[in-house]
C-alpha positions as a LaTeX table, in Angstrom:
\begin{tabular}{lrrr}
\hline
Residue & $x$ (\AA) & $y$ (\AA) & $z$ (\AA) \\
\hline
Met1 & 0.00 & 0.00 & 0.00 \\
Gly2 & 2.37 & 2.71 & $-1.22$ \\
Leu3 & $-0.23$ & 4.87 & $-2.97$ \\
Leu4 & $-3.90$ & 5.17 & $-2.14$ \\
Asp5 & $-6.59$ & 7.48 & $-3.51$ \\
Phe6 & $-9.11$ & 9.22 & $-1.26$ \\
Ala7 & $-12.15$ & 11.49 & $-1.61$ \\
Arg8 & $-10.68$ & 15.00 & $-1.52$ \\
Asp9 & $-13.83$ & 16.83 & $-0.45$ \\
Val10 & $-14.67$ & 14.76 & 2.63 \\
Gly11 & $-12.96$ & 14.03 & 5.91 \\
Arg12 & $-11.69$ & 15.78 & 8.98 \\
Gln13 & $-10.90$ & 19.46 & 8.43 \\
Leu14 & $-7.29$ & 19.99 & 9.58 \\
Phe15 & $-6.14$ & 22.87 & 7.43 \\
Asp16 & $-7.47$ & 25.89 & 5.58 \\
Thr17 & $-4.54$ & 26.48 & 3.22 \\
Asp18 & $-2.08$ & 24.16 & 1.50 \\
Ala19 & 0.73 & 26.00 & 3.30 \\
Glu20 & $-0.37$ & 24.62 & 6.68 \\
Ala21 & $-1.41$ & 21.16 & 5.42 \\
Ala22 & 1.88 & 19.28 & 5.85 \\
Asp23 & 2.49 & 20.45 & 9.42 \\
Asn24 & $-1.10$ & 19.81 & 10.48 \\
Ile25 & $-1.22$ & 16.32 & 8.96 \\
Lys26 & 2.13 & 15.48 & 10.59 \\
Gln27 & 0.86 & 16.67 & 13.98 \\
His28 & $-2.36$ & 14.68 & 13.48 \\
Leu29 & $-0.34$ & 11.51 & 12.87 \\
Glu30 & 1.98 & 12.08 & 15.82 \\
Val31 & $-0.91$ & 12.75 & 18.22 \\
Ser32 & $-3.11$ & 9.90 & 16.97 \\
Leu33 & $-0.58$ & 7.09 & 16.62 \\
Thr34 & 2.06 & 5.86 & 19.04 \\
Gly35 & 5.45 & 4.52 & 18.15 \\
Met36 & 6.02 & 6.46 & 14.93 \\
Asn37 & 9.45 & 8.07 & 14.53 \\
Asn38 & 11.00 & 10.51 & 12.08 \\
Val39 & 7.59 & 11.41 & 10.64 \\
Glu40 & 7.72 & 13.82 & 7.72 \\
Val41 & 4.83 & 15.01 & 5.57 \\
Glu42 & 4.91 & 16.94 & 2.33 \\
Phe43 & 1.75 & 18.27 & 0.72 \\
Asp44 & 1.25 & 19.45 & $-2.83$ \\
Asp45 & $-2.06$ & 19.91 & $-4.65$ \\
Gly46 & $-4.00$ & 17.26 & $-2.72$ \\
Val47 & $-1.14$ & 14.76 & $-2.49$ \\
Ala48 & 0.25 & 13.97 & 0.96 \\
Thr49 & 3.63 & 12.26 & 0.89 \\
Val50 & 4.29 & 10.60 & 4.24 \\
Ser51 & 7.61 & 9.15 & 5.37 \\
Gly52 & 9.01 & 7.82 & 8.62 \\
Asp53 & 9.27 & 4.69 & 10.71 \\
Cys54 & 6.30 & 2.73 & 12.07 \\
Pro55 & 6.50 & 0.05 & 14.76 \\
Ser56 & 4.29 & $-2.31$ & 12.74 \\
Glu57 & 2.47 & $-2.75$ & 9.45 \\
Ala58 & $-0.83$ & $-2.12$ & 11.25 \\
Val59 & 0.36 & 1.33 & 12.41 \\
Arg60 & 1.65 & 2.04 & 8.90 \\
Glu61 & $-1.79$ & 1.24 & 7.45 \\
Gln62 & $-3.51$ & 3.43 & 10.05 \\
Ala63 & $-1.12$ & 6.31 & 9.29 \\
Ile64 & $-2.03$ & 6.12 & 5.60 \\
Leu65 & $-5.75$ & 6.02 & 6.42 \\
Leu66 & $-5.46$ & 8.92 & 8.88 \\
Ala67 & $-3.60$ & 11.08 & 6.38 \\
Gly68 & $-5.99$ & 10.19 & 3.56 \\
Asn69 & $-9.17$ & 10.77 & 5.54 \\
Val70 & $-8.30$ & 14.45 & 5.91 \\
Lys71 & $-10.39$ & 16.91 & 3.92 \\
Gly72 & $-8.27$ & 18.22 & 1.05 \\
Val73 & $-6.20$ & 15.04 & 0.63 \\
Glu74 & $-6.97$ & 13.01 & $-2.47$ \\
Arg75 & $-3.89$ & 10.81 & $-2.56$ \\
Val76 & $-1.36$ & 9.48 & $-0.06$ \\
Val77 & 2.09 & 8.42 & $-1.21$ \\
Ala78 & 3.73 & 6.27 & 1.46 \\
Asp79 & 6.65 & 4.63 & $-0.33$ \\
Ser80 & 9.02 & 5.93 & 2.37 \\
Leu81 & 6.78 & 5.05 & 5.30 \\
Arg82 & 8.54 & 2.01 & 6.70 \\
Ala83 & 7.48 & $-0.82$ & 9.01 \\
Pro84 & 9.69 & $-3.72$ & 10.08 \\
Glu85 & 9.22 & $-7.09$ & 8.50 \\
Pro86 & 7.28 & $-9.34$ & 10.88 \\
Glu87 & 9.24 & $-12.08$ & 12.58 \\
Lys88 & 8.64 & $-15.39$ & 10.84 \\
Asp89 & 6.88 & $-17.00$ & 13.83 \\
Val90 & 4.58 & $-14.02$ & 14.42 \\
Glu91 & 1.06 & $-14.19$ & 12.99 \\
Val92 & 0.35 & $-11.22$ & 10.74 \\
Leu93 & $-3.18$ & $-9.87$ & 11.01 \\
Lys94 & $-4.68$ & $-9.41$ & 7.58 \\
Ser95 & $-7.00$ & $-6.58$ & 6.68 \\
Glu96 & $-8.76$ & $-5.07$ & 3.71 \\
Ile97 & $-9.33$ & $-1.40$ & 2.90 \\
Tyr98 & $-13.02$ & $-0.54$ & 2.52 \\
Glu99 & $-14.49$ & 2.70 & 1.19 \\
Ile100 & $-17.68$ & 3.79 & 2.95 \\
Lys101 & $-20.65$ & 4.22 & 0.60 \\
Ser102 & $-23.83$ & 6.22 & 1.13 \\
Gly103 & $-26.15$ & 4.28 & 3.44 \\
Asp104 & $-23.38$ & 2.16 & 4.98 \\
Thr105 & $-23.28$ & 1.49 & 8.71 \\
Leu106 & $-20.57$ & $-0.31$ & 10.63 \\
Gly107 & $-23.18$ & $-2.94$ & 11.50 \\
Gly108 & $-24.01$ & $-3.46$ & 7.83 \\
Ile109 & $-20.35$ & $-3.71$ & 6.92 \\
Ala110 & $-19.79$ & $-6.20$ & 9.77 \\
Lys111 & $-22.72$ & $-8.30$ & 8.54 \\
Gln112 & $-21.21$ & $-8.28$ & 5.03 \\
Tyr113 & $-17.74$ & $-9.37$ & 6.22 \\
Tyr114 & $-18.47$ & $-11.41$ & 9.35 \\
Gly115 & $-22.10$ & $-12.49$ & 8.98 \\
Ser116 & $-23.22$ & $-10.57$ & 12.08 \\
Ala117 & $-24.00$ & $-6.88$ & 12.52 \\
Thr118 & $-23.07$ & $-7.09$ & 16.20 \\
Lys119 & $-19.44$ & $-7.59$ & 15.23 \\
Phe120 & $-19.25$ & $-3.92$ & 14.19 \\
Val121 & $-17.20$ & $-3.35$ & 17.35 \\
Arg122 & $-14.29$ & $-5.24$ & 15.76 \\
Ile123 & $-14.26$ & $-2.79$ & 12.83 \\
Phe124 & $-14.69$ & 0.19 & 15.16 \\
Glu125 & $-11.80$ & $-0.90$ & 17.40 \\
Ala126 & $-9.52$ & $-1.46$ & 14.40 \\
Asn127 & $-10.28$ & 2.07 & 13.19 \\
Arg128 & $-10.50$ & 3.95 & 16.47 \\
Asp129 & $-7.96$ & 6.48 & 15.16 \\
Asn130 & $-10.17$ & 7.18 & 12.13 \\
Ile131 & $-13.64$ & 6.78 & 13.63 \\
Arg132 & $-14.41$ & 8.58 & 16.87 \\
Asp133 & $-18.10$ & 7.61 & 16.94 \\
Pro134 & $-19.34$ & 4.38 & 15.29 \\
Asn135 & $-22.50$ & 6.23 & 14.23 \\
Lys136 & $-20.57$ & 8.94 & 12.39 \\
Ile137 & $-18.98$ & 7.52 & 9.25 \\
Tyr138 & $-19.22$ & 9.23 & 5.89 \\
Pro139 & $-19.20$ & 8.27 & 2.21 \\
Gly140 & $-15.70$ & 8.30 & 0.78 \\
Gln141 & $-14.04$ & 7.54 & 4.12 \\
Lys142 & $-11.66$ & 4.58 & 3.96 \\
Ile143 & $-11.35$ & 2.15 & 6.81 \\
Ser144 & $-9.53$ & $-1.07$ & 7.59 \\
Ile145 & $-11.52$ & $-4.30$ & 7.86 \\
Pro146 & $-9.71$ & $-6.94$ & 9.95 \\
Leu147 & $-9.87$ & $-10.35$ & 8.29 \\
Asp148 & $-9.39$ & $-13.82$ & 9.79 \\
\hline
\end{tabular}
């Protein structure tokens, strides 16, 4: 996941001008995620280029989603956002990126993926950095769906 497209006109409002975008996105990542080091963000015409070191692939994925779900960002380039290779005996949790559509609910998405709407909590917990309230998701938002 080195490059991912997002809906530019939706998301959390973090900046009013492109000049403040990079610093505000960087601060958003540093406040929202733990364990990231050497975080740098560049922003140019809707493209956020994020680099740095993540403690895991899961944190790397969340950093990309956090940066992309900012209003004004239409693409995230994360080729220089690094995570260590998992140790060979460690189970890697798999996930899928899902784009919220009009009418979606976390319960409906959970029913689609897990067969039960009550398992929406699993999706919410996996996206707690992106979703503050499970009842407030929006079309165009991208989230991570944990898979078994």
